[in-house]
LUMVOSE-147537 format. One record per residue (C-alpha): residue number from 1; residue in three letters; x, y, z. Coordinates in steps of 0.25 Angstrom, whole numbers, plus 2048, in hexadecimal, padded with zeros to 3 digits. Example, Ala and Ser with C-alpha at 12.3 -4.5 7.8 and 13.67 -1.06 7.14 Angstrom:
BEGIN
+-----+------+-----+-----+-----+
|  nr | rest |   x |   y |   z |
+-----+------+-----+-----+-----+
|   1 |  ALA | 831 | 7EE | 81F |
|   2 |  SER | 837 | 7FC | 81D |
+-----+------+-----+-----+-----+
***
This chain:
BEGIN
+-----+------+-----+-----+-----+
|  nr | rest |   x |   y |   z |
+-----+------+-----+-----+-----+
|   1 |  MET | 429 | 531 | F37 |
|   2 |  GLY | 42F | 537 | F2B |
|   3 |  ARG | 42B | 536 | F1C |
|   4 |  ASN | 432 | 529 | F1A |
|   5 |  SER | 42C | 522 | F25 |
|   6 |  THR | 428 | 513 | F27 |
|   7 |  ILE | 421 | 50B | F32 |
|   8 |  ILE | 424 | 4FC | F32 |
|   9 |  ILE | 41A | 4F3 | F39 |
|  10 |  GLY | 422 | 4E7 | F3D |
|  11 |  ALA | 430 | 4E6 | F44 |
|  12 |  GLY | 433 | 4D8 | F3F |
|  13 |  ILE | 43E | 4D5 | F34 |
|  14 |  ALA | 435 | 4DB | F29 |
|  15 |  GLY | 432 | 4E9 | F30 |
|  16 |  SER | 440 | 4EA | F36 |
|  17 |  SER | 447 | 4E8 | F29 |
|  18 |  LEU | 43E | 4F2 | F22 |
|  19 |  ALA | 440 | 4FC | F2D |
|  20 |  HIS | 44F | 4FC | F2C |
|  21 |  SER | 44E | 4FC | F1D |
|  22 |  LEU | 446 | 509 | F1D |
|  23 |  LYS | 44E | 50F | F28 |
|  24 |  THR | 45B | 50E | F1F |
|  25 |  ARG | 453 | 515 | F14 |
|  26 |  GLY | 450 | 521 | F1D |
|  27 |  HIS | 442 | 51E | F21 |
|  28 |  GLN | 43C | 520 | F2F |
|  29 |  VAL | 437 | 512 | F34 |
|  30 |  THR | 42F | 50E | F3F |
|  31 |  LEU | 42E | 4FF | F42 |
|  32 |  VAL | 422 | 4FA | F49 |
|  33 |  SER | 422 | 4ED | F51 |
|  34 |  ASN | 414 | 4E9 | F51 |
|  35 |  GLY | 415 | 4E2 | F5F |
|  36 |  THR | 412 | 4D4 | F5A |
|  37 |  PRO | 41B | 4C8 | F59 |
|  38 |  ALA | 423 | 4C7 | F4C |
|  39 |  GLY | 429 | 4BC | F44 |
|  40 |  SER | 436 | 4C4 | F43 |
|  41 |  ASN | 438 | 4C1 | F52 |
|  42 |  VAL | 43C | 4B3 | F4E |
|  43 |  PRO | 448 | 4AE | F56 |
|  44 |  ALA | 450 | 4AC | F49 |
|  45 |  ALA | 44E | 4AD | F3A |
|  46 |  ILE | 455 | 4A4 | F30 |
|  47 |  LEU | 457 | 4A9 | F22 |
|  48 |  SER | 452 | 49C | F1A |
|  49 |  PRO | 44C | 4A1 | F0D |
|  50 |  GLY | 441 | 49A | F06 |
|  51 |  PHE | 449 | 498 | EF9 |
|  52 |  GLN | 441 | 494 | EEC |
|  53 |  ARG | 445 | 48C | EE0 |
|  54 |  SER | 43D | 496 | ED7 |
|  55 |  ASN | 441 | 4A3 | ED2 |
|  56 |  GLN | 434 | 4A9 | ED6 |
|  57 |  PRO | 434 | 4B7 | EDC |
|  58 |  THR | 431 | 4B1 | EEA |
|  59 |  SER | 43E | 4A9 | EE9 |
|  60 |  ILE | 446 | 4B5 | EE5 |
|  61 |  PHE | 440 | 4BC | EF1 |
|  62 |  ALA | 444 | 4B2 | EFB |
|  63 |  THR | 452 | 4B2 | EF5 |
|  64 |  THR | 454 | 4C1 | EF5 |
|  65 |  CYS | 44E | 4C2 | F03 |
|  66 |  PHE | 458 | 4B8 | F08 |
|  67 |  THR | 464 | 4BD | F02 |
|  68 |  HIS | 460 | 4CB | F07 |
|  69 |  ALA | 45E | 4C6 | F15 |
|  70 |  CYS | 46B | 4BF | F16 |
|  71 |  SER | 472 | 4CC | F14 |
|  72 |  PHE | 469 | 4D5 | F1C |
|  73 |  PRO | 472 | 4DE | F24 |
|  74 |  PHE | 469 | 4DF | F30 |
|  75 |  TYR | 46A | 4CF | F32 |
|  76 |  LYS | 479 | 4D0 | F34 |
|  77 |  ASP | 479 | 4CF | F43 |
|  78 |  ALA | 46C | 4C7 | F43 |
|  79 |  TRP | 472 | 4BA | F3C |
|  80 |  ALA | 475 | 4AE | F44 |
|  81 |  GLU | 484 | 4AC | F45 |
|  82 |  GLU | 483 | 49F | F3C |
|  83 |  ARG | 47F | 4A3 | F2E |
|  84 |  GLY | 479 | 49B | F23 |
|  85 |  VAL | 46C | 493 | F22 |
|  86 |  LYS | 46B | 484 | F1C |
|  87 |  LEU | 45E | 481 | F14 |
|  88 |  SER | 45C | 472 | F13 |
|  89 |  SER | 452 | 467 | F12 |
|  90 |  THR | 450 | 458 | F15 |
|  91 |  ASP | 446 | 457 | F0A |
|  92 |  PRO | 44C | 454 | EFC |
|  93 |  VAL | 443 | 45C | EF4 |
|  94 |  GLU | 446 | 469 | EFD |
|  95 |  ARG | 455 | 466 | EFC |
|  96 |  GLU | 453 | 466 | EED |
|  97 |  ARG | 44C | 473 | EED |
|  98 |  LEU | 457 | 479 | EF6 |
|  99 |  ARG | 461 | 474 | EEC |
| 100 |  GLU | 45A | 47B | EE0 |
| 101 |  ILE | 458 | 488 | EE8 |
| 102 |  ALA | 467 | 488 | EEB |
| 103 |  GLU | 46A | 486 | EDC |
| 104 |  LYS | 460 | 490 | ED8 |
| 105 |  LEU | 466 | 49B | EE2 |
| 106 |  ASP | 474 | 498 | EDD |
| 107 |  TRP | 47A | 4A0 | EE9 |
| 108 |  GLY | 489 | 49F | EEC |
| 109 |  LYS | 48E | 498 | EF9 |
| 110 |  ASP | 48D | 4A5 | F01 |
| 111 |  TRP | 47E | 4A4 | F00 |
| 112 |  LEU | 47B | 495 | EFD |
| 113 |  ILE | 482 | 488 | F00 |
| 114 |  PRO | 47B | 47B | EFB |
| 115 |  ALA | 47A | 470 | F05 |
| 116 |  GLU | 475 | 461 | F03 |
| 117 |  ASP | 467 | 464 | F09 |
| 118 |  GLY | 466 | 473 | F05 |
| 119 |  PHE | 46F | 47F | F06 |
| 120 |  ILE | 475 | 489 | F0F |
| 121 |  LEU | 473 | 498 | F0F |
| 122 |  PRO | 480 | 49E | F15 |
| 123 |  LYS | 47B | 4AC | F15 |
| 124 |  SER | 46E | 4A9 | F1C |
| 125 |  GLY | 46C | 4A6 | F2B |
| 126 |  CYS | 463 | 4A9 | F37 |
| 127 |  LEU | 462 | 4B6 | F3E |
| 128 |  SER | 45D | 4BC | F4B |
| 129 |  PRO | 450 | 4C4 | F47 |
| 130 |  GLU | 452 | 4CB | F54 |
| 131 |  LYS | 45F | 4D0 | F50 |
| 132 |  ALA | 45B | 4D4 | F42 |
| 133 |  LEU | 44F | 4DC | F47 |
| 134 |  ASN | 457 | 4E3 | F51 |
| 135 |  GLN | 461 | 4E7 | F46 |
| 136 |  LEU | 456 | 4EB | F3C |
| 137 |  GLN | 44E | 4F3 | F47 |
| 138 |  ASN | 45B | 4FB | F4C |
| 139 |  GLY | 458 | 50A | F4A |
| 140 |  ILE | 449 | 508 | F46 |
| 141 |  THR | 43E | 50E | F4D |
| 142 |  LEU | 436 | 502 | F53 |
| 143 |  THR | 429 | 503 | F5A |
| 144 |  GLN | 421 | 4F7 | F61 |
| 145 |  ASN | 413 | 4FA | F5E |
| 146 |  THR | 406 | 4F2 | F5A |
| 147 |  VAL | 401 | 4F8 | F4D |
| 148 |  GLU | 3F2 | 4FA | F4E |
| 149 |  LYS | 3EF | 501 | F41 |
| 150 |  ILE | 3F6 | 507 | F34 |
| 151 |  GLU | 3F0 | 512 | F2C |
| 152 |  HIS | 3F4 | 51B | F20 |
| 153 |  ARG | 3F1 | 529 | F22 |
| 154 |  ASN | 3F6 | 536 | F1B |
| 155 |  GLY | 400 | 52F | F14 |
| 156 |  ARG | 407 | 528 | F20 |
| 157 |  TRP | 405 | 51B | F27 |
| 158 |  GLN | 400 | 51B | F35 |
| 159 |  VAL | 403 | 50F | F3E |
| 160 |  TYR | 3FA | 50F | F4B |
| 161 |  THR | 400 | 507 | F56 |
| 162 |  GLU | 3FB | 504 | F65 |
| 163 |  LYS | 405 | 510 | F69 |
| 164 |  SER | 406 | 51A | F5E |
| 165 |  MET | 404 | 51D | F4F |
| 166 |  LEU | 410 | 51D | F46 |
| 167 |  THR | 410 | 523 | F38 |
| 168 |  ALA | 419 | 522 | F2C |
| 169 |  ASP | 419 | 523 | F1D |
| 170 |  ASN | 41A | 514 | F1B |
| 171 |  LEU | 415 | 508 | F22 |
| 172 |  VAL | 41B | 4FA | F21 |
| 173 |  ILE | 414 | 4EE | F27 |
| 174 |  ALA | 41E | 4E3 | F2B |
| 175 |  CYS | 417 | 4DB | F36 |
| 176 |  ALA | 415 | 4CD | F31 |
| 177 |  MET | 407 | 4C8 | F34 |
| 178 |  ASN | 403 | 4D5 | F3A |
| 179 |  SER | 405 | 4DC | F2D |
| 180 |  SER | 3F7 | 4D8 | F29 |
| 181 |  VAL | 3F1 | 4DD | F36 |
| 182 |  ILE | 3F7 | 4EA | F34 |
| 183 |  LEU | 3F3 | 4EC | F25 |
| 184 |  GLY | 3E4 | 4E9 | F29 |
| 185 |  PRO | 3D9 | 4E1 | F24 |
| 186 |  THR | 3DA | 4E6 | F15 |
| 187 |  HIS | 3E8 | 4E0 | F13 |
| 188 |  GLN | 3E9 | 4D4 | F09 |
| 189 |  LEU | 3F5 | 4CD | F0F |
| 190 |  ASP | 3F6 | 4BE | F11 |
| 191 |  LEU | 3FF | 4BE | F1D |
| 192 |  ARG | 3FF | 4B0 | F24 |
| 193 |  PRO | 404 | 4AD | F32 |
| 194 |  LYS | 40E | 4A1 | F32 |
| 195 |  PRO | 412 | 49D | F41 |
| 196 |  GLY | 420 | 497 | F43 |
| 197 |  GLN | 428 | 492 | F4E |
| 198 |  ILE | 437 | 491 | F50 |
| 199 |  GLU | 43F | 48B | F5C |
| 200 |  LEU | 44B | 490 | F63 |
| 201 |  THR | 457 | 488 | F69 |
| 202 |  GLY | 464 | 48B | F6F |
| 203 |  ALA | 470 | 48E | F66 |
| 204 |  HIS | 477 | 482 | F69 |
| 205 |  THR | 46C | 478 | F6A |
| 206 |  ALA | 470 | 469 | F66 |
| 207 |  ASN | 46A | 462 | F5A |
| 208 |  MET | 469 | 46E | F51 |
| 209 |  PRO | 46E | 470 | F43 |
| 210 |  THR | 479 | 47A | F41 |
| 211 |  GLY | 476 | 488 | F3B |
| 212 |  ASN | 46A | 48D | F34 |
| 213 |  HIS | 462 | 483 | F2D |
| 214 |  ALA | 455 | 484 | F25 |
| 215 |  TYR | 44D | 477 | F21 |
| 216 |  GLY | 43E | 47B | F21 |
| 217 |  GLY | 440 | 47E | F2F |
| 218 |  TYR | 44D | 485 | F34 |
| 219 |  VAL | 457 | 486 | F3F |
| 220 |  THR | 460 | 492 | F42 |
| 221 |  ALA | 46E | 494 | F47 |
| 222 |  ALA | 471 | 49A | F54 |
| 223 |  ILE | 46C | 4A8 | F55 |
| 224 |  SER | 46A | 4B3 | F60 |
| 225 |  GLY | 460 | 4BF | F61 |
| 226 |  LEU | 464 | 4CB | F68 |
| 227 |  SER | 465 | 4C4 | F75 |
| 228 |  GLN | 471 | 4BC | F6F |
| 229 |  THR | 46B | 4AF | F74 |
| 230 |  GLN | 46E | 4A4 | F69 |
| 231 |  TYR | 463 | 49A | F65 |
| 232 |  ARG | 45F | 493 | F58 |
| 233 |  THR | 452 | 491 | F52 |
| 234 |  ILE | 44A | 486 | F4B |
| 235 |  GLY | 43E | 489 | F42 |
| 236 |  SER | 434 | 48A | F3D |
| 237 |  THR | 426 | 486 | F3D |
| 238 |  PHE | 41C | 48C | F33 |
| 239 |  ASP | 40E | 48A | F38 |
| 240 |  VAL | 402 | 48E | F30 |
| 241 |  ARG | 3F7 | 495 | F37 |
| 242 |  PRO | 3E9 | 491 | F33 |
| 243 |  GLU | 3E4 | 49F | F37 |
| 244 |  ASN | 3EB | 4AC | F34 |
| 245 |  SER | 3EE | 4AE | F43 |
| 246 |  MET | 3F9 | 4B8 | F47 |
| 247 |  LYS | 3FA | 4B3 | F55 |
| 248 |  TRP | 409 | 4B1 | F59 |
| 249 |  PRO | 40B | 4A2 | F5B |
| 250 |  GLU | 411 | 49B | F67 |
| 251 |  PRO | 41C | 490 | F65 |
| 252 |  THR | 417 | 482 | F66 |
| 253 |  THR | 41E | 475 | F69 |
| 254 |  GLN | 419 | 46F | F5C |
| 255 |  ASN | 420 | 479 | F54 |
| 256 |  ARG | 42D | 477 | F5C |
| 257 |  GLU | 42C | 468 | F59 |
| 258 |  LYS | 42A | 46B | F4A |
| 259 |  ASN | 436 | 474 | F49 |
| 260 |  LEU | 43F | 46A | F50 |
| 261 |  GLN | 43A | 45F | F47 |
| 262 |  THR | 43C | 466 | F3B |
| 263 |  LEU | 44A | 46A | F3F |
| 264 |  GLN | 44D | 45B | F42 |
| 265 |  GLU | 447 | 456 | F35 |
| 266 |  ASN | 44F | 45F | F2D |
| 267 |  THR | 45D | 460 | F34 |
| 268 |  GLY | 45D | 454 | F3D |
| 269 |  CYS | 45F | 45C | F49 |
| 270 |  ALA | 456 | 45B | F55 |
| 271 |  PRO | 457 | 465 | F61 |
| 272 |  SER | 44D | 461 | F6C |
| 273 |  ALA | 441 | 469 | F6F |
| 274 |  GLU | 448 | 46C | F7C |
| 275 |  ASP | 453 | 473 | F75 |
| 276 |  ILE | 449 | 47E | F70 |
| 277 |  THR | 44A | 48A | F79 |
| 278 |  LYS | 43E | 492 | F73 |
| 279 |  SER | 434 | 492 | F67 |
| 280 |  TRP | 430 | 49E | F60 |
| 281 |  ALA | 423 | 49F | F58 |
| 282 |  GLY | 41E | 4AA | F4F |
| 283 |  ILE | 416 | 4AE | F42 |
| 284 |  ARG | 41B | 4B1 | F34 |
| 285 |  ALA | 413 | 4B9 | F2B |
| 286 |  THR | 412 | 4B2 | F1D |
| 287 |  THR | 40B | 4B3 | F10 |
| 288 |  PRO | 405 | 4A9 | F07 |
| 289 |  ASP | 411 | 4A9 | EFD |
| 290 |  TYR | 41C | 4AB | F08 |
| 291 |  MET | 420 | 4B9 | F02 |
| 292 |  PRO | 41F | 4C5 | F0B |
| 293 |  TYR | 416 | 4D1 | F09 |
| 294 |  VAL | 420 | 4DC | F06 |
| 295 |  GLY | 41C | 4E9 | EFF |
| 296 |  PRO | 412 | 4F5 | EFF |
| 297 |  VAL | 404 | 4F2 | F05 |
| 298 |  PRO | 3F8 | 4F3 | EFB |
| 299 |  ASP | 3EC | 4FB | EFD |
| 300 |  TRP | 3E5 | 4ED | EFF |
| 301 |  GLU | 3D6 | 4F1 | EFC |
| 302 |  LYS | 3DA | 4F9 | EEF |
| 303 |  ALA | 3E4 | 4EE | EEB |
| 304 |  ALA | 3D9 | 4E3 | EEC |
| 305 |  ALA | 3D0 | 4EB | EE4 |
| 306 |  GLN | 3DA | 4EE | ED9 |
| 307 |  PHE | 3DE | 4E0 | ED8 |
| 308 |  ALA | 3D0 | 4DA | ED9 |
| 309 |  PRO | 3CF | 4D9 | EC9 |
| 310 |  LEU | 3D9 | 4CE | ECA |
| 311 |  ALA | 3CE | 4C5 | ED0 |
| 312 |  LYS | 3C7 | 4C5 | EC3 |
| 313 |  ASP | 3D4 | 4C5 | EBA |
| 314 |  ARG | 3E1 | 4C0 | EC0 |
| 315 |  LYS | 3E8 | 4C4 | EB4 |
| 316 |  LEU | 3E4 | 4D2 | EB4 |
| 317 |  ARG | 3EF | 4DC | EB2 |
| 318 |  GLY | 3F0 | 4EC | EB3 |
| 319 |  LEU | 3EB | 4EE | EC1 |
| 320 |  GLU | 3EF | 4FA | EC8 |
| 321 |  ASP | 3FB | 4F9 | ED1 |
| 322 |  MET | 3F9 | 4F5 | EE0 |
| 323 |  PRO | 3F4 | 500 | EE9 |
| 324 |  TYR | 3FC | 501 | EF5 |
| 325 |  GLN | 3FB | 508 | F03 |
| 326 |  THR | 404 | 513 | F03 |
| 327 |  GLY | 411 | 511 | F0C |
| 328 |  LEU | 40C | 503 | F11 |
| 329 |  TYR | 415 | 4F7 | F10 |
| 330 |  LEU | 415 | 4E8 | F14 |
| 331 |  LEU | 421 | 4DF | F18 |
| 332 |  THR | 41C | 4D2 | F1E |
| 333 |  GLY | 419 | 4C3 | F1C |
| 334 |  PHE | 427 | 4BE | F1C |
| 335 |  GLY | 424 | 4B1 | F23 |
| 336 |  ALA | 430 | 4AB | F29 |
| 337 |  LYS | 439 | 4B2 | F1F |
| 338 |  GLY | 439 | 4C0 | F25 |
| 339 |  PHE | 448 | 4C1 | F28 |
| 340 |  GLN | 44B | 4BC | F1A |
| 341 |  GLN | 441 | 4C5 | F12 |
| 342 |  ALA | 43E | 4D1 | F1A |
| 343 |  PRO | 44B | 4D9 | F18 |
| 344 |  LEU | 44A | 4D9 | F09 |
| 345 |  CYS | 43B | 4DC | F0A |
| 346 |  ALA | 43D | 4E7 | F13 |
| 347 |  ALA | 447 | 4ED | F0A |
| 348 |  TYR | 43C | 4EC | EFF |
| 349 |  ILE | 432 | 4F4 | F07 |
| 350 |  ALA | 43C | 4FE | F0B |
| 351 |  ALA | 43F | 500 | EFC |
| 352 |  LEU | 430 | 502 | EF9 |
| 353 |  ILE | 42F | 50C | F04 |
| 354 |  CYS | 43B | 514 | F00 |
| 355 |  ASN | 439 | 512 | EF1 |
| 356 |  THR | 447 | 50C | EEF |
| 357 |  PRO | 44B | 500 | EE6 |
| 358 |  LEU | 444 | 4F3 | EEA |
| 359 |  PRO | 44D | 4E8 | EF0 |
| 360 |  VAL | 445 | 4DD | EEA |
| 361 |  ALA | 441 | 4DA | EDC |
| 362 |  LYS | 434 | 4DF | ED6 |
| 363 |  SER | 430 | 4D1 | ED2 |
| 364 |  LEU | 42F | 4CD | EE1 |
| 365 |  ILE | 426 | 4D9 | EE5 |
| 366 |  PRO | 419 | 4D2 | EE1 |
| 367 |  TYR | 41D | 4C6 | EEA |
| 368 |  LEU | 41E | 4CF | EF6 |
| 369 |  HIS | 412 | 4D8 | EF3 |
| 370 |  PRO | 408 | 4D9 | EFF |
| 371 |  ALA | 3FC | 4D8 | EF5 |
| 372 |  ARG | 401 | 4CC | EEE |
| 373 |  HIS | 3F7 | 4C2 | EF5 |
| 374 |  MET | 3EC | 4CC | EF4 |
| 375 |  VAL | 3EE | 4CC | EE4 |
| 376 |  LYS | 3F0 | 4BD | EE4 |
| 377 |  SER | 3E3 | 4BB | EEB |
| 378 |  ILE | 3DB | 4C4 | EE1 |
| 379 |  VAL | 3E1 | 4BC | ED6 |
| 380 |  ARG | 3DE | 4AF | EDC |
| 381 |  SER | 3CF | 4B3 | EDD |
| 382 |  SER | 3CF | 4B4 | ECE |
| 383 |  ARG | 3D1 | 4A5 | ECC |
| 384 |  PRO | 3C4 | 49C | ECA |
+-----+------+-----+-----+-----+
***
């Protein structure tokens, strides 16, 4: 590969968005699908942002990512025909929170329409991940290989797979939970697997609410993948694993019943279990603060030593800048928000690699930084 070359490990929405963004900037890109199941293969993705009432950077991040995703050109042919998402709740406290959020956002009716039990986001909707990924990967060199090792040698990154060795100037790890495996034992990430399950039903199943509706769970409008067979989805359970296992989950009857019960309690609609044609289960890679890891990867051992004085004095200032591994970047930990957050975060990584103006405010960068939990852990150890 040439001088401006990048290997991206992970061919989900994060890696695919970055591959296209770099390609448009003239980079030679190789996208490596690591041969494991991926959360981006979910049958449908609903854009239901986690809006907050505060003006904290995390709130600004959620809003910025959402508006960017709604206009992302490579989603154009992936949207379900019926656009818009209704956010609602049967809980009076949550309804009031939604009302306050709508008031704070102060968007015009093209973007937000108030409702008695919440509000509607007309620009949002659900999309086919299969169609979106197909569009983003068009013209990108894609290889299916299990990555066994990465190594930086003679100023370039070498990626060893079961079949070959790839080499490039830059390496981006964007493969969800497997990111920590590829980085090796010295990493200081806090990625956590969160399994979830959704149900598929026919496009015209009776006793279903209309359109796209998010209520803690969600139901999507009729959508189709590349096969053009239409279906709707009902989701989603969010299970917590007591162990940090990455074993891909199997669908369960208990989770199916939970999804249907949540739908009935919040919408009054109750399709029968017999109406469910299929269940899909997968793993989301999350972080303790539900913000992704996006940015250059530190030299973990040097960084830990450099910031170790914070364990004695958490108010210490004047430490040297974070030491980084040359040309190594991370793009992972999106949880269930990958199709909302990854396009903008991918543009941020592309800007770092190409040394162009950043598409996100500098105030957001610390909240995305791959070393933030390492530093917080050191600071916490200073408390009596």
